Each structure stands twice: as structure tokens, then as C-alpha cells.
C-alpha positions in Angstrom: 54.0 135.3 69.9 54.0 132.8 66.8 56.6 132.3 64.3 55.7 132.5 60.7 58.3 130.4 58.5 56.9 132.1 55.2 57.6 135.5 56.5 61.0 134.7 57.8 61.9 132.8 54.7 60.6 135.9 52.4 63.0 138.1 54.5 66.0 135.9 54.2 65.4 135.6 50.4 65.0 139.3 50.0 68.3 139.9 52.1 70.1 137.4 49.8 69.0 138.8 46.5 69.8 142.4 47.7 73.4 141.0 48.8 73.9 139.3 45.5 72.8 142.3 43.6 75.5 144.2 45.5 78.1 141.9 44.8 77.2 141.7 41.1 77.2 145.6 40.8 80.6 145.8 42.5 82.2 143.2 40.3 81.0 144.8 37.1 82.3 148.3 38.5 85.8 147.0 39.4 86.1 145.1 36.2 85.4 148.4 34.1 87.8 150.3 36.0 90.6 147.6 35.7 90.8 147.9 31.9 94.2 148.9 31.0 95.0 152.2 29.3 97.5 153.1 26.9 100.9 154.0 28.4 101.9 157.6 27.5 105.6 158.0 27.3 105.2 161.4 27.9 103.8 161.0 31.4 106.5 158.9 32.9 110.0 159.8 34.4 112.8 160.1 31.7 114.8 157.2 32.8 111.6 155.0 32.2 110.6 156.6 28.7 112.0 153.9 26.5 110.3 151.0 28.4 107.2 153.1 28.2 107.3 153.5 24.5 108.1 149.8 24.2 105.1 148.9 26.2 102.6 151.2 24.5 104.1 149.7 20.9 103.1 146.2 22.6 99.8 147.5 23.6 98.9 148.9 20.2 99.9 145.6 18.6 97.7 143.8 21.0 94.8 146.1 20.4 95.3 145.6 16.6 95.3 142.0 17.0 92.1 141.7 19.1 90.3 143.9 16.6 91.3 141.5 13.8 90.1 138.7 15.9 86.7 140.5 16.3 86.7 141.3 12.5 87.3 137.5 11.8 84.7 136.4 14.4 87.0 134.1 16.3 85.3 132.1 19.0 86.2 132.8 22.6 87.9 129.3 23.0 90.4 129.9 19.8 90.8 133.6 20.7 94.0 133.3 22.6 95.6 131.3 20.2 94.6 133.5 17.1 96.0 136.5 19.0 99.3 134.6 20.0 99.7 133.9 16.5 99.1 137.4 15.5 101.4 138.7 17.8 104.4 136.5 16.7 104.0 137.8 13.1 
């Protein structure tokens, strides 16, 4: 029985590429599902409704500030500062 290093190396490389692909797909998939949805105050218990309304207002303001940053074509480096300044207004 002879050992062919080229065949062994090709098999290892193929396995590595397949595993890397699975990791990348799962990371993209989990990132998309982790997107924060707007809070609906009507679906929470009555004692938490005021907090839910406040959180929804914060989410809407954050969304508007993010949209303004997109329209202003703010760089990724400066985006956090821009959004924080917008939220403070």
C-alpha cells in the first residue's frame, strides 16, 4: 500500500473548504435572524406596556438616525458618533 501525499492533501483541503463554508453560512444565517424587530406594545402584558412604548419610540428614533446617516453617506468609522449626536438632539 502506497501513500500519495497529493491525494491526502486534496482531501484535507476539500474538507476544510466545506467546513469553512458551513461556518460562514451559519454565521450569516444567525446574523440575519438576530436583527432587532420593533417592539409592539399591544403584544406585551399591560404592566409592561409603558416600557414597551418607550422602547418602541427609542427604536424608531434610532432607525431614523440610521437612515439620516445613510443619506448623508457617513463613513463606518464616523457612523457611531453621528448616530449618537443625532439621538442627543
